[in-house]
N, CA and C of each residue as an Amber inpcrd file, in Angstrom:
protein
   759
 152.3480000 166.1570000 -97.1910000 153.0280000 165.8620000 -98.3740000
 154.3520000 165.1310000 -98.4570000 155.0450000 165.7390000 -97.4570000
 156.4240000 164.8900000 -97.2810000 156.3210000 163.5860000 -96.8900000
 155.2820000 163.4640000 -95.9180000 155.0580000 162.0550000 -95.4380000
 154.5470000 161.1790000 -96.5940000 153.6530000 161.6410000 -97.5810000
 153.3450000 160.7160000 -98.7320000 154.3290000 160.5980000 -99.5980000
 155.2330000 161.5390000 -99.8140000 156.4610000 161.3160000-100.6540000
 157.3930000 160.2260000-100.0260000 157.4710000 160.4230000 -98.6240000
 158.4090000 159.2820000 -98.0040000 157.9300000 157.9300000 -98.2020000
 156.5110000 157.8220000 -97.7860000 156.0510000 156.4220000 -97.9550000
 156.2350000 156.0050000 -99.4180000 156.0020000 156.8590000-100.3850000
 156.0860000 156.3520000-101.8410000 157.5090000 155.9220000-102.2750000
 158.5740000 156.5210000-101.6410000 159.8330000 156.1570000-101.7440000
 160.0960000 154.8670000-101.1140000 159.5490000 154.7050000 -99.8930000
 159.7320000 153.2210000 -99.1970000 159.2220000 152.0210000-100.1580000
 157.9170000 152.4740000-100.5890000 157.3700000 151.5060000-101.5010000
 158.1200000 151.1650000-102.6540000 158.6640000 152.1890000-103.2370000
 159.4250000 152.1510000-104.5540000 160.8290000 151.3460000-104.2480000
 161.4300000 151.5120000-103.0250000 162.6320000 150.8220000-102.6360000
 162.3790000 149.3520000-102.4090000 161.1720000 149.0860000-101.6620000
 160.7310000 147.9100000-101.3470000 160.4880000 146.9900000-102.6340000
 160.0000000 147.5560000-103.5800000 159.7180000 147.0610000-104.9970000
 161.0550000 146.6770000-105.7060000 161.8530000 147.3850000-105.5740000
 163.3160000 147.4490000-106.2730000 163.9820000 146.0690000-105.5440000
 163.9280000 146.2370000-104.2740000 164.6850000 145.2590000-103.5120000
 164.0910000 143.7830000-103.6930000 162.6650000 143.7330000-103.9780000
 161.9070000 142.5200000-104.2000000 162.3120000 141.8390000-105.6180000
 162.8800000 142.7800000-106.6150000 163.1890000 142.3000000-107.9810000
 164.4550000 142.3300000-108.1180000 165.3530000 142.5720000-107.2310000
 166.6060000 142.6740000-107.4100000 167.3890000 141.3750000-107.6410000
 168.0960000 141.0360000-108.6930000 168.6320000 139.7550000-108.9610000
 170.0680000 139.9060000-108.4870000 170.6100000 139.0140000-107.5540000
 172.0650000 138.9710000-107.0380000 172.8810000 138.0340000-107.7830000
 172.2590000 136.7920000-108.1350000 172.9270000 135.7290000-108.7200000
 172.1160000 135.3570000-110.0330000 172.7790000 135.2670000-111.1830000
 172.0000000 134.8380000-112.3700000 172.8810000 133.7620000-113.0100000
 172.5610000 132.5230000-113.0730000 173.2460000 131.3460000-113.7410000
 172.5120000 131.2190000-114.9960000 173.1710000 131.6420000-116.1460000
 172.4830000 131.6340000-117.5830000 173.0790000 130.4920000-118.3870000
 172.3370000 129.3200000-118.5570000 172.4590000 128.0800000-119.6290000
 174.0360000 127.9360000-119.3850000 174.5050000 127.5050000-118.0950000
 175.8570000 127.2090000-117.9950000 175.9060000 125.6860000-118.0870000
 177.0890000 125.1660000-118.8290000 177.5380000 123.9100000-118.9330000
 178.8400000 123.7180000-118.7240000 179.0210000 122.4050000-118.5090000
 180.7640000 122.0280000-118.2130000 180.8540000 120.6520000-118.6480000
 182.0540000 120.1180000-118.7780000 182.4150000 118.7870000-119.0880000
 183.6130000 118.5310000-118.5500000 183.7960000 117.4260000-117.9360000
 185.0470000 116.7590000-117.3420000 185.5990000 115.7070000-118.5470000
 186.8070000 115.6220000-118.7900000 187.2750000 114.6950000-119.8410000
 188.8000000 114.2490000-119.3760000 188.9350000 113.0500000-119.3810000
 190.6200000 112.6990000-119.2530000 191.4140000 112.9830000-120.4340000
 190.6950000 112.7840000-121.5050000 191.4620000 113.1170000-122.8420000
 190.5640000 114.0150000-123.7200000 190.9920000 115.0610000-124.2430000
 190.0440000 115.8670000-125.0670000 189.7830000 115.2560000-126.4160000
 190.4070000 114.0130000-126.6470000 190.0060000 113.3780000-128.0260000
 188.9180000 112.3170000-127.6790000 188.6370000 112.1670000-126.2610000
 187.7610000 111.1300000-125.8730000 186.4400000 111.8330000-125.3900000
 185.2520000 110.8950000-125.2080000 184.1020000 111.5360000-124.8300000
 184.1750000 111.9410000-123.3790000 183.5700000 112.8940000-123.0000000
 183.5720000 113.3790000-121.6410000 183.0850000 112.3480000-120.5240000
 183.9200000 112.3680000-119.5020000 183.5510000 111.5660000-118.1870000
 182.2790000 112.0060000-117.6680000 182.0770000 113.1680000-117.6050000
 180.7980000 113.6930000-117.0450000 180.6200000 115.0260000-117.6100000
 179.1830000 115.1030000-117.8670000 178.7440000 116.5610000-118.4510000
 177.6700000 117.1450000-117.6540000 177.8600000 118.3610000-117.3650000
 176.8590000 119.1300000-116.7460000 176.0140000 120.0680000-117.8800000
 174.7870000 119.4830000-118.1350000 173.9810000 120.2110000-119.0990000
 173.6520000 121.5850000-118.7750000 173.3140000 122.3630000-119.7300000
 173.0020000 123.7860000-119.6740000 171.9280000 124.0390000-118.5460000
 172.2610000 124.7850000-117.5050000 171.5900000 124.9160000-116.3780000
 171.3570000 126.4700000-116.1410000 170.0760000 126.8670000-115.5370000
 169.8380000 128.3480000-115.4350000 168.9460000 128.4350000-114.2320000
 169.2790000 129.3100000-113.3800000 168.3200000 129.9380000-112.3720000
 168.8950000 131.3630000-111.8750000 168.0040000 131.8260000-110.9840000
 168.2790000 133.1760000-110.4910000 168.0380000 133.1550000-108.9690000
 168.7970000 134.1060000-108.2140000 168.5960000 134.1160000-106.7780000
 168.5400000 135.6770000-106.2620000 167.9620000 136.0660000-105.2320000
 167.7950000 137.3770000-104.8810000 168.4320000 137.4470000-103.4720000
 168.9820000 138.6810000-102.9370000 169.5860000 138.9260000-101.7810000
 168.4630000 138.3430000-100.7210000 169.1510000 137.7940000 -99.7170000
 168.3310000 137.1730000 -98.5790000 167.6980000 135.7380000 -98.8640000
 168.0510000 135.2270000-100.0730000 167.4030000 134.0530000-100.3530000
 168.4320000 132.7000000-100.0720000 167.8390000 131.4920000 -99.8990000
 168.7060000 130.4470000 -99.6800000 168.1470000 129.5740000-100.9180000
 169.2020000 129.1120000-101.6760000 168.9400000 128.1210000-102.8240000
 169.7060000 126.9080000-102.3260000 168.7900000 125.8620000-102.4820000
 169.6220000 124.3790000-102.3070000 169.8320000 123.8190000-103.4700000
 171.0310000 123.3830000-103.9020000 171.3030000 122.4730000-105.0230000
 171.1220000 121.0020000-104.5270000 170.1860000 120.2960000-105.0240000
 169.6670000 119.0840000-104.3630000 169.8720000 117.8570000-105.4180000
 170.4470000 116.8080000-104.9900000 170.6200000 115.6220000-105.8120000
 171.3600000 114.5830000-105.2190000 171.4250000 113.3230000-105.6690000
 172.1980000 112.3500000-105.2690000 173.7520000 112.4860000-105.6480000
 174.6660000 111.6650000-105.1410000 176.0120000 111.6690000-105.5940000
 176.1500000 111.6420000-107.0810000 177.1800000 112.4060000-107.6590000
 177.4700000 112.5120000-109.0290000 176.3380000 112.9290000-109.8860000
 175.5220000 113.8600000-109.1740000 174.5020000 114.5070000-109.9770000
 175.0210000 115.7070000-110.6910000 176.0690000 116.2810000-110.1730000
 176.5790000 117.6160000-110.8690000 176.3820000 118.8250000-109.8240000
 175.9350000 118.4540000-108.4730000 175.8000000 119.3880000-107.5980000
 177.2080000 120.3060000-107.4020000 178.1560000 119.5810000-106.9420000
 179.5000000 120.3220000-106.6350000 180.1610000 121.1650000-107.8260000
 179.9430000 120.5100000-109.0780000 180.2990000 121.0450000-110.2030000
 179.7790000 122.4060000-110.4320000 178.4880000 122.3250000-110.1370000
 177.5460000 123.5890000-110.3590000 178.1240000 124.8290000-109.5050000
 178.3220000 124.2390000-108.1340000 178.8430000 125.2550000-107.2290000
 180.1760000 125.7840000-107.5170000 181.1440000 124.9140000-107.9770000
 182.4400000 125.4480000-108.3510000 182.3520000 126.3520000-109.6940000
 181.3880000 126.3970000-110.4700000 181.0820000 127.1440000-111.5110000
 180.6860000 128.5280000-110.9720000 179.8130000 128.4300000-109.8260000
 179.4510000 129.7140000-109.4430000 180.3580000 130.3500000-108.6830000
 181.0640000 129.6710000-107.9460000 182.2940000 130.1480000-107.1850000
 183.4330000 130.9170000-108.2160000 183.3160000 130.5440000-109.4990000
 184.2630000 131.0600000-110.3610000 185.5050000 130.1470000-110.4750000
 185.5500000 129.0000000-109.6320000 186.6870000 128.2480000-109.7130000
 186.8320000 127.3850000-110.9500000 185.6700000 127.2100000-111.6640000
 185.8120000 126.7260000-113.0720000 185.1410000 127.5420000-113.8920000
 185.8300000 127.4270000-115.2420000 185.0100000 128.2600000-116.2740000
 184.0840000 127.5340000-117.0040000 182.9980000 127.9700000-117.1860000
 181.7410000 127.2030000-117.9830000 182.2780000 126.9690000-119.4320000
 181.7950000 125.8030000-120.1300000 182.0480000 125.5500000-121.3530000
 181.0390000 126.4670000-122.1760000 179.9550000 126.6970000-121.7460000
 178.9890000 127.6920000-122.2790000 178.0990000 128.3640000-121.2430000
 177.6340000 129.3770000-121.6500000 176.7050000 130.2830000-120.7220000
 177.5830000 131.1070000-119.7840000 177.0590000 131.7310000-118.8290000
 177.7550000 132.5350000-117.9290000 176.9970000 132.5530000-116.5760000
 177.7660000 133.1010000-115.6550000 177.2530000 133.3160000-114.4240000
 177.4940000 134.8040000-113.8700000 176.5310000 135.5390000-113.5450000
 176.6640000 136.8890000-113.1750000 176.3990000 137.1180000-111.6400000
 177.1950000 137.9310000-110.9100000 177.0270000 138.2300000-109.6640000
 176.8520000 139.8270000-109.5610000 175.7140000 140.3740000-109.2700000
 175.3920000 141.7470000-109.4260000 175.7970000 142.1760000-110.6970000
 175.6390000 141.6340000-111.8200000 175.9660000 141.8680000-113.1170000
 177.1390000 141.6800000-113.5860000 178.1060000 141.1800000-112.9740000
 179.4440000 140.8970000-113.2930000 179.6800000 139.4820000-113.3800000
 180.3740000 138.9600000-114.5530000 180.8290000 137.6230000-114.8750000
 181.6900000 137.0700000-113.7700000 181.4010000 136.0990000-113.0060000
 182.1390000 135.7010000-111.7440000 183.5250000 135.2720000-112.1810000
 183.6770000 134.4920000-113.3070000 185.0970000 133.8150000-113.5290000
 185.9320000 134.8620000-114.0760000 185.4870000 136.0280000-114.5140000
 186.4370000 136.9400000-115.0520000 186.8480000 137.9400000-113.9670000
 186.2380000 137.8340000-112.8840000 186.6190000 138.8210000-111.6630000
 188.0620000 138.6580000-111.3130000 188.6800000 139.6620000-110.9150000
 190.0910000 139.5700000-110.3460000 189.9350000 138.4750000-109.2040000
 190.9730000 137.6940000-108.7810000 190.8710000 136.8690000-107.5500000
 190.5350000 137.5040000-106.3450000 191.0450000 138.7350000-106.1560000
 190.9250000 139.3440000-104.8720000 189.3860000 139.8490000-104.5670000
 188.9260000 140.5820000-105.7560000 187.5860000 141.0250000-105.9300000
 186.5230000 139.8720000-105.5520000 186.8590000 138.5990000-106.4880000
 185.8640000 137.4400000-106.2630000 186.0760000 137.0010000-104.7710000
 187.0120000 136.9960000-104.2130000 187.1750000 136.5760000-102.7400000
 186.5410000 137.4150000-101.8030000 186.3640000 138.7180000-102.1900000
 185.6670000 139.6320000-101.3410000 184.1880000 139.5160000-101.3610000
 183.7280000 139.1660000-102.6830000 182.2140000 139.1770000-102.9000000
 181.7620000 137.5380000-102.8520000 182.5970000 136.5800000-102.8710000
 181.9720000 135.1640000-102.6780000 182.6520000 134.5270000-101.7160000
 182.1130000 134.0550000-100.6380000 182.5990000 133.1270000 -99.4640000
 182.2470000 131.7110000 -99.7700000 183.3440000 131.0040000 -99.9660000
 183.2440000 129.6100000-100.0030000 183.6010000 128.7140000 -98.8610000
 182.7460000 128.1020000 -98.2260000 183.2420000 127.5260000 -96.8790000
 184.1510000 126.2140000 -97.0560000 185.2300000 126.4680000 -96.4720000
 186.2760000 125.2440000 -96.3610000 186.3270000 124.8560000 -95.1870000
 186.6710000 123.7820000 -94.8700000 186.6040000 122.9860000 -93.4140000
 188.0140000 122.5590000 -92.9670000 189.1390000 122.7310000 -93.5800000
 190.3340000 122.3460000 -93.2210000 191.3690000 123.3830000 -92.9120000
 191.0010000 124.4840000 -92.6670000 192.0330000 125.6010000 -92.3620000
 192.0060000 125.9000000 -91.0480000 192.9500000 126.6560000 -90.4770000
 193.1690000 126.9310000 -89.0070000 192.0560000 128.0120000 -88.8810000
 191.6720000 127.9940000 -87.6120000 190.5360000 128.8870000 -87.1330000
 190.8500000 130.2150000 -86.6930000 191.4200000 131.0300000 -87.4870000
 191.9710000 132.4210000 -87.2340000 190.9050000 133.3700000 -87.8970000
 189.7930000 133.5370000 -87.1760000 188.7660000 134.4760000 -87.6880000
 188.3470000 135.4580000 -86.5370000 188.5270000 136.7120000 -86.7680000
 188.0690000 137.8360000 -85.6720000 186.6210000 137.5600000 -85.4360000
 185.6880000 137.1560000 -86.3360000 184.3290000 136.9610000 -85.8160000
 184.0070000 135.7480000 -85.0560000 184.9360000 134.9890000 -84.5500000
 184.5670000 133.8430000 -83.7640000 183.7670000 134.2760000 -82.4410000
 184.3370000 135.1760000 -81.7300000 183.6820000 135.8000000 -80.5240000
 182.1800000 136.0610000 -80.7700000 181.7210000 136.6370000 -82.0900000
 180.3430000 136.9630000 -82.1750000 179.4300000 135.7160000 -82.2190000
 179.9760000 134.5460000 -82.4020000 179.1270000 133.2270000 -82.5010000
 179.5760000 132.3290000 -81.2050000 180.1480000 133.0040000 -80.2000000
 180.3250000 132.2490000 -79.0030000 181.7110000 131.2750000 -79.1820000
 182.3470000 131.4270000 -79.9340000 183.5270000 130.3360000 -80.3390000
 184.9220000 130.9060000 -80.2950000 185.1110000 132.0890000 -79.4340000
 186.3930000 132.5680000 -79.2830000 187.5810000 131.5770000 -78.8250000
 186.9850000 130.6090000 -77.9720000 188.1090000 129.7140000 -77.3100000
 188.5100000 128.6420000 -78.3950000 187.8980000 128.7030000 -79.7120000
 188.4500000 127.6450000 -80.6140000 189.4390000 128.2140000 -81.5480000
 189.8970000 129.4980000 -81.3030000 190.8760000 130.0140000 -82.2900000
 192.1110000 129.3570000 -82.5100000 192.6070000 128.6480000 -81.6130000
 193.8520000 127.8560000 -81.6920000 193.6800000 126.3910000 -82.1200000
 192.5370000 126.0400000 -82.4760000 192.3070000 124.8890000 -82.6300000
 192.1580000 124.4950000 -84.3090000 192.3940000 123.1000000 -84.6420000
 191.9050000 122.6710000 -85.9530000 190.7040000 122.0500000 -86.0850000
 190.1970000 122.0850000 -87.5350000 188.8440000 121.6210000 -87.5760000
 188.5320000 120.1260000 -87.2530000 189.5650000 119.1930000 -87.2160000
 189.5440000 117.8600000 -86.7750000 189.4630000 117.6530000 -85.2980000
 189.7110000 118.7910000 -84.7330000 189.7910000 118.7830000 -83.0690000
 188.5380000 119.4590000 -82.3770000 187.4630000 119.5690000 -83.1920000
 186.4050000 120.2890000 -82.5000000 185.0520000 119.4580000 -82.9900000
 183.9440000 119.6880000 -82.1900000 182.9390000 118.7620000 -82.4080000
 182.0620000 119.3660000 -83.6240000 180.9120000 118.6760000 -83.9560000
 180.0000000 119.1180000 -85.1130000 179.3490000 120.4760000 -84.5940000
 178.9540000 120.6250000 -83.5120000 178.3710000 121.8400000 -82.9690000
 179.4040000 122.9960000 -83.2040000 180.6240000 122.5980000 -82.7560000
 181.4910000 123.7450000 -82.8690000 181.8920000 124.2350000 -84.2000000
 181.9010000 123.1260000 -85.0620000 182.1110000 123.3580000 -86.5140000
 181.0540000 124.4900000 -87.1310000 179.7810000 124.1700000 -86.5290000
 178.6630000 124.8980000 -86.8650000 179.0360000 126.4730000 -86.6370000
 179.4760000 126.6090000 -85.4280000 179.9550000 128.1360000 -85.0880000
 180.9770000 128.5680000 -85.7950000 181.8410000 127.8770000 -86.2030000
 183.1390000 128.2120000 -87.0910000 182.4520000 128.7600000 -88.5020000
 181.7150000 127.9890000 -88.9980000 181.0280000 128.1260000 -90.2720000
 180.3600000 129.5590000 -90.3750000 179.6060000 129.8990000 -89.1900000
 178.9400000 131.0910000 -89.1040000 179.9820000 132.1600000 -88.9630000
 181.0320000 132.0420000 -88.1000000 182.2070000 132.9120000 -87.8860000
 182.7930000 133.5060000 -89.3060000 182.9710000 132.4340000 -90.1540000
 183.4540000 132.6620000 -91.5560000 182.7140000 133.5650000 -92.2460000
 181.3760000 133.2420000 -92.2930000 180.3120000 134.0910000 -92.9700000
 180.3260000 135.4810000 -92.4890000 180.1510000 135.6420000 -91.0950000
 180.3000000 136.9800000 -90.4230000 181.5520000 137.7060000 -90.7620000
 182.6690000 137.0590000 -90.7630000 184.0150000 137.8470000 -91.0830000
 184.1450000 138.4460000 -92.4650000 183.7050000 137.7670000 -93.2960000
 183.8080000 138.0390000 -94.6410000 182.8180000 139.0670000 -95.3300000
 181.6610000 139.0720000 -94.7190000 180.3580000 139.9200000 -95.3240000
 180.2210000 139.7010000 -96.7140000 180.1840000 138.5710000 -97.3480000
 180.0300000 138.4380000 -98.6860000 178.7450000 138.7450000 -99.3500000
 178.6690000 138.9220000-100.4070000 177.4150000 139.0550000-101.3140000
 176.7610000 137.8350000-101.5730000 177.7740000 136.7580000-101.6640000
 177.2590000 135.2720000-101.9690000 178.0900000 134.3240000-101.0400000
 177.3000000 133.4840000-100.4540000 177.8320000 132.5150000 -99.5760000
 177.4770000 130.9970000-100.0200000 178.5710000 130.3820000-100.3320000
 178.3930000 128.9810000-101.0080000 178.8910000 127.9050000 -99.9200000
 178.1270000 126.9700000 -99.6410000 178.3930000 125.8310000 -98.9230000
 178.2230000 124.5010000 -99.5720000 179.0850000 123.5120000 -99.3340000
 179.1980000 122.2380000-100.1460000 178.9670000 121.2210000 -98.9880000
 177.6640000 120.8060000 -98.8940000 177.2600000 119.7760000 -98.0460000
 177.7050000 119.9970000 -96.4040000 177.2270000 121.2220000 -96.0090000
 177.7090000 121.8370000 -94.5900000 177.1780000 120.9210000 -93.7110000
 176.0660000 120.3160000 -93.6370000 175.6280000 119.4540000 -92.5790000
 175.9980000 117.8890000 -92.6430000 176.9220000 117.6550000 -93.4400000
 177.2580000 116.2130000 -93.7510000 177.8290000 115.5800000 -92.6070000
 178.6930000 116.0680000 -91.5450000 179.2360000 115.4450000 -90.4960000
 178.5310000 115.8890000 -89.1560000 177.3500000 116.5050000 -89.2810000
 176.7700000 117.0590000 -87.8570000 175.5750000 116.2250000 -87.5880000
 175.3400000 116.2010000 -86.1500000 174.1460000 115.4510000 -85.7470000
 172.9550000 116.4740000 -86.0760000 171.7190000 115.8410000 -85.5900000
 170.5380000 116.6420000 -86.1930000 170.1990000 117.9390000 -85.6030000
 170.6920000 118.0630000 -84.2810000 170.6820000 119.2570000 -83.5580000
 171.5200000 120.3790000 -84.1790000 172.7550000 120.0290000 -84.5020000
 173.6680000 120.9280000 -85.1920000 173.3050000 121.2230000 -86.5490000
 172.6700000 120.2160000 -87.3610000 172.2240000 120.5400000 -88.5190000
 171.1880000 121.7350000 -88.5420000 170.1580000 121.4950000 -87.7450000
 169.1030000 122.4610000 -87.5240000 169.5410000 123.7430000 -86.9780000
 170.5810000 123.7520000 -86.0900000 171.1850000 125.0580000 -85.6330000
 171.8490000 125.8710000 -86.7040000 172.6550000 125.0790000 -87.6080000
 173.3730000 125.7670000 -88.6070000 172.2760000 126.2830000 -89.4130000
 171.3320000 125.7290000 -90.1050000 170.5170000 126.2050000 -91.0890000
 169.6320000 127.3200000 -90.4080000 169.2410000 127.2190000 -89.3140000
 168.5640000 128.4350000 -88.5210000 169.3420000 129.5130000 -88.5810000
 170.6170000 129.4160000 -88.1930000 171.4970000 130.6900000 -88.2580000
 171.7830000 131.0320000 -89.7940000 171.8600000 130.2540000 -90.6450000
 172.1870000 130.6290000 -92.1210000 170.9120000 131.5260000 -92.5940000
 169.7760000 130.9160000 -92.1780000 168.4590000 131.7170000 -92.5750000
 168.3640000 133.1570000 -91.9070000 168.8420000 132.9160000 -90.5880000
 168.9140000 134.4720000 -90.0930000 169.9540000 135.3750000 -90.7000000
 171.2950000 134.9240000 -90.7920000 172.1170000 135.6240000 -91.5040000
 171.6510000 136.2090000 -92.8420000 171.0650000 135.2760000 -93.7200000
 170.6150000 135.6810000 -94.9050000 169.6960000 136.8170000 -94.8830000
 168.8130000 136.7950000 -93.9350000 167.7410000 137.6260000 -93.9310000
 168.3860000 138.9790000 -93.3210000 169.1320000 139.1290000 -92.3990000
 169.7420000 140.1730000 -91.4450000 170.5850000 140.9020000 -92.4990000
 171.5330000 140.2130000 -93.1770000 172.6270000 140.8010000 -94.0080000
 172.3890000 140.7790000 -95.5400000 171.3530000 140.1550000 -95.9700000
 170.8990000 140.1850000 -97.3670000 171.9960000 139.3630000 -98.2250000
 172.6990000 138.3260000 -97.6130000 173.4720000 137.3040000 -98.2760000
 172.4660000 136.6200000 -99.1210000 173.1060000 136.2900000-100.3770000
 172.4780000 134.9700000-101.1690000 173.1840000 133.7890000-100.7280000
 172.4840000 132.8540000-100.2680000 173.2460000 131.6900000 -99.8470000
 172.8620000 130.4960000-100.8230000 173.9680000 129.8170000-101.3040000
 173.5630000 128.6080000-102.0670000 174.2100000 127.2810000-101.4250000
 173.4920000 126.3880000-101.0680000 174.0260000 125.2330000-100.3870000
 173.6010000 124.0290000-101.1450000 174.7640000 123.2250000-101.4540000
 174.7190000 121.8570000-101.9710000 174.3560000 120.9720000-101.0350000
 173.2740000 119.9670000-101.1600000 173.1040000 118.9440000-100.0680000
 172.3340000 117.7470000-100.8980000 172.1990000 116.6560000-100.1970000
 171.2430000 115.5980000-100.7170000 170.3810000 115.4510000 -99.5610000
 170.2660000 116.4130000 -98.4910000 169.1720000 115.9740000 -97.5600000
 167.9790000 116.6030000 -97.9780000 167.1910000 115.7790000 -98.1100000
 165.7610000 116.1610000 -98.7450000 164.9840000 117.0660000 -97.8940000
 164.9140000 116.6320000 -96.6750000 163.9630000 117.3080000 -95.6620000
 164.6620000 118.7860000 -95.0760000 165.7870000 118.8010000 -94.9930000
 166.5020000 120.1190000 -94.8430000 166.4140000 121.2700000 -95.9030000
 166.5230000 120.5550000 -97.0730000 166.1840000 121.6100000 -98.2200000
 164.8760000 121.9800000 -98.2500000 163.9020000 121.2140000 -98.0370000
 162.4680000 121.3410000 -97.9130000 162.2140000 122.4410000 -97.0480000
 162.8370000 122.1570000 -95.6970000 162.3430000 123.1800000 -94.6970000
 163.1670000 124.5550000 -94.9420000 164.2680000 124.6540000 -95.2750000
 164.9050000 125.9310000 -95.2690000 165.2230000 126.6590000 -96.4660000
 165.1670000 126.1990000 -97.6830000 165.3910000 126.7370000 -99.0060000
 164.2160000 127.5120000 -99.5150000 164.3840000 128.4840000-100.1640000
 163.5520000 129.3770000-100.8890000 163.3320000 128.9030000-102.4340000
 164.4190000 128.3210000-102.7630000 164.3190000 127.7560000-104.0870000
 165.0140000 126.4950000-104.1080000 164.7100000 125.3810000-104.8480000
 165.4480000 124.1410000-104.9980000 165.8610000 123.9900000-106.3950000
 167.2180000 123.6360000-106.5760000 167.4870000 123.1520000-107.9890000
 167.9450000 121.7650000-107.8150000 166.9500000 121.0220000-108.4720000
 166.9600000 119.4400000-108.3960000 167.8200000 118.7260000-109.6940000
 169.0650000 118.1960000-109.1940000 170.0100000 117.8270000-110.1040000
 169.7860000 116.3600000-110.2770000 170.0830000 115.7980000-111.3540000
 170.0880000 114.2300000-111.7250000 170.8680000 114.0860000-112.9250000
 172.0770000 113.2110000-112.6840000 172.9910000 112.9450000-113.9440000
 173.2610000 114.0840000-114.7610000 173.6900000 115.2730000-114.1590000
 174.3830000 116.3340000-114.8600000 173.1380000 117.2470000-115.4740000
 171.7500000 116.7340000-115.0520000 170.7690000 117.7900000-115.6350000
 170.0030000 118.3830000-114.5510000 169.5250000 119.5430000-114.6340000
 168.6030000 120.1630000-113.8730000 167.2250000 119.7370000-114.2520000
 166.6160000 118.7890000-113.3580000 165.3280000 118.5070000-113.7680000
 164.1380000 119.2610000-113.2850000 164.3740000 120.0810000-112.1900000
 163.3120000 121.0170000-111.8210000 163.8000000 122.1910000-110.9050000
 163.1700000 123.2620000-111.1480000 163.6920000 124.4020000-110.4020000
 162.4010000 125.1680000-109.9290000 162.5220000 125.4910000-108.5540000
 161.5170000 126.2480000-107.9900000 161.4970000 126.0920000-106.5080000
 160.3330000 126.5090000-105.7930000 160.3100000 126.5230000-104.4330000
 159.8930000 124.9670000-104.1020000 160.1650000 124.5530000-102.7490000
 160.2670000 123.0950000-102.4070000 158.8050000 122.6090000-102.7610000
 157.8150000 123.3740000-102.5730000 156.4550000 122.8170000-102.6150000
 155.9940000 122.2960000-104.1050000 156.7810000 123.1490000-105.0720000
 156.4720000 122.8840000-106.4530000 157.3760000 121.7330000-107.0420000
 158.6360000 121.5390000-106.4230000 159.7990000 120.5470000-106.9850000
 159.4030000 119.2110000-106.2010000 158.9790000 119.1000000-105.0130000
 158.7920000 117.9580000-104.4030000 157.4630000 117.0500000-104.8640000
 157.6720000 116.3720000-105.7730000 156.7050000 115.6140000-106.4060000
 157.1480000 114.0470000-106.3780000 156.4450000 113.1320000-105.7240000
 156.7730000 111.9490000-105.4230000 157.5000000 111.1300000-106.5190000
 156.9840000 111.0660000-107.5750000 157.4700000 110.2750000-108.6310000
 158.8510000 110.7730000-109.3250000 158.9800000 112.1770000-109.1970000
 160.3830000 112.8160000-109.4430000 161.2820000 112.5890000-108.6690000
 161.0180000 112.7420000-107.2750000 162.0790000 112.2530000-106.3560000
 162.3850000 110.8920000-106.3040000 161.4610000 109.9950000-106.4410000
 161.7360000 108.5180000-106.6410000 162.6680000 108.2140000-107.7230000
 162.3620000 108.9240000-108.9370000 163.2900000 108.7860000-110.0930000
 164.6800000 109.1940000-109.6750000 164.9070000 110.2230000-109.1470000
 166.1730000 110.9770000-108.8850000 167.0150000 110.0400000-107.7970000
 166.2930000 109.7840000-106.6930000 166.9800000 108.9920000-105.5730000
 166.7730000 107.5540000-105.5670000 166.0390000 106.9900000-106.5210000
 165.8320000 105.5910000-106.7890000 165.5600000 104.9610000-105.2520000
 164.5440000 105.4950000-104.7670000 164.1650000 104.9480000-103.5070000
 162.5210000 105.2790000-103.2870000 161.8660000 104.3330000-102.7980000
 160.4240000 104.5010000-102.5830000 160.1920000 105.5330000-101.6260000
 159.3040000 106.5580000-101.9420000 159.1530000 107.7780000-100.8570000
 157.7040000 108.0980000-100.7920000 157.4480000 108.8520000 -99.7530000
 156.3430000 109.5270000 -99.5630000 156.3980000 110.9050000 -99.3210000
 155.7850000 111.8730000 -99.7720000 155.6250000 113.1850000 -99.7830000
 154.4280000 113.8670000 -99.1760000 154.3970000 114.5290000 -98.0310000
 153.2680000 114.9660000 -97.4360000 153.5440000 116.3750000 -97.2640000
 152.5030000 117.3310000 -97.1050000 152.5240000 118.7880000 -96.9590000
 151.9220000 119.1660000 -95.6070000 152.5960000 119.7660000 -94.6670000
 152.1250000 120.2270000 -93.4910000 151.2510000 121.5600000 -93.5110000
 151.0300000 122.1610000 -92.3560000 150.3020000 123.2440000 -92.1950000
 151.0110000 124.4710000 -92.7750000 152.5300000 124.4060000 -92.6940000
 153.2990000 125.4330000 -93.3930000 153.3040000 125.3650000 -94.9170000
 152.8760000 124.2900000 -95.5410000 152.9110000 124.2930000 -96.8830000
 154.1450000 123.6380000 -97.4880000 155.0450000 123.2930000 -96.6390000
 156.4650000 122.8440000 -96.9600000 156.3320000 121.3050000 -96.8750000
 157.0780000 120.7860000 -97.7130000 156.9300000 119.1380000 -97.9330000
 157.8220000 118.4090000 -96.9250000 157.2610000 117.3850000 -96.5850000
 158.1180000 116.3870000 -95.7030000 158.2830000 115.0160000 -96.4560000
 159.4690000 114.3720000 -96.5460000 159.6520000 113.3570000 -97.2620000
 160.1000000 112.1580000 -96.2740000 159.4110000 110.9290000 -96.4970000
 159.6290000 109.7800000 -95.7710000 160.0900000 108.5900000 -96.6380000
 161.1260000 108.0190000 -96.3180000 161.5710000 106.8900000 -97.0720000
 160.6210000 105.5770000 -96.5820000 160.0050000 104.9410000 -97.7330000
 159.2160000 103.7770000 -97.3150000 159.9640000 102.5830000 -97.1580000
 160.0790000 102.1050000 -96.0280000 161.0460000 100.8860000 -95.8880000
 160.3180000  99.6090000 -96.3450000 161.0770000  98.6640000 -97.0650000
 160.4410000  97.3820000 -97.3430000 159.6860000  97.3470000 -98.5340000
 159.7210000  98.5100000 -99.3200000 158.8360000  98.5080000-100.5670000
 159.8350000  98.3880000-101.7640000
């Protein structure tokens, strides 16, 4: 009897975790303007999505599509013009700065490397170095150390693979996926890298000129005509045995 009750409790807990919403972006908009009396220079239209613990969400799009603005709103660094962003039910931009810093880790790449978790990722020797003095692969380990040191609910990264070679890109995203699963982090990554987002993201938020054009798993978002519209490039999209899409730029078309 007790074994059956325990099994039922485990099933109930598994169901609760599967349905738990960590991050909820609800009809959030924003506008940049040089002068309040003039039309905005850039507008982020109402955007919504949800993410669960352990998920990786890629905010994908070309330059000036609104990716970084949306990330700053999620971080609580900007106050939305309308809508709200909830982290475990709390509105992020109203949290006290100390509480927000404990719950949300935003990766920065210009501060000194003084992190007790460096040893956990094999990077203890980098503790007295600056970010511009280390290689792409070493930067990868530093980013992981920051995530480990803070143990946040939400980990936000803005173009984390931008200056990394291919091996370091893959290593970083492999590690992020592992950390998300093991520690139940919710990870939001801003990127313009189509194939990295396709391979590693559970969800993709496809941005274009301040609008969210499509939201969902990569297999549902990656449609050739849509991606060509957004990235203004001739592309092909193929699906492998894993069901994840692979994008190729069609040269000379």
